[in-house]
N, C-alpha and C positions, 0 to 999 in steps of 0.2 A: 252927415260927412256927404255932402253930392259930387255927383263923377258922369260930366256931360263930353265922352266921346269928339274927337274929330276928326273929320278930314269921313272917309269911307266907314271907320267904325262902329261897333251895337255890342253893347254892354252887356249879359247876357248872364241872369241867372240858373246854373242848372237843373236838370229834374234829380229829384232823390234817384236811385236803385233802386229795383224793389226787390227785399228779405227775403218775402219768403216767397215758389216759385206756388203754379197754378194747384199742384195735389200740397200744397202746403209745412211740406221741405221749407225750413231756416230755413238761410246763405248766410257764414259769416260775412264780416265789410270788408275783411281781411279779402276771399275770393271773390264778390262783388264784381261782374266789368263797372270802368267805365262809363255810364254813357254816355252821349254824344246828343242826345234834345236837352233844348233849353229853352225858359220864358225870355223871349227879350224885356230888359228891361231902360232902359235909352241908345239913339241911336247917334248916331251924329248929321248934323248937316250937309254931307256927300261933300265932291268936289264935281267938277263941271260936264270933266271926261267919264262919270262911275258915279252917278244918285243914286243916295240909299231908297232904296226899293220892300225893303220892312217896318214895319211899326210895332211900336210897343204892343204888351199887352199878347204882339204873335209868339207862337210853336216854334222852333223851326230845331231843323236840324245842322249842323253841323263836322265843318272829319278831323277824327279821330287825336289830333297832336295839336292844334289852332287853336291860338291866343295865346291869350296871358294870364294868369291866373293872379285874382289879388285876393286881399279879406279885406271887407269895410264892415264896420259894426260889424264882426261877430260870422255874417254872412260871406258865406261864398262864392265871387264869380267869376267870370271869362271876360274879356275884352277880344272881339275879335274880331278881323277884317268881314266886307258887306265878301269878298269874291272868296272867304273859306265857308259861308253859311253857305249847305247844300241845296237845304230843300225846308218847304214854310206844310208845317202840320195839321192840316183841315178838321175840327173839327165839325 
């Protein structure tokens, strides 16, 4: 299945939270905080008023409670509006 976002929406795949601290302590999944970083999987065409500025493959940060969660082919994704993206992470 393939999803193509509409308007100024972006399909992202959240990055998994670290399960171990730097000192080697294992963090149970229930205690892990939800990450707010994701990889862009697909972008919509944008609107005349609000063109999409992120590209497929970029790593982004988004608002904590943003987007709609979906599950496709056993993977979890999030569809967010471009206005909910707060930063692009450069490597």
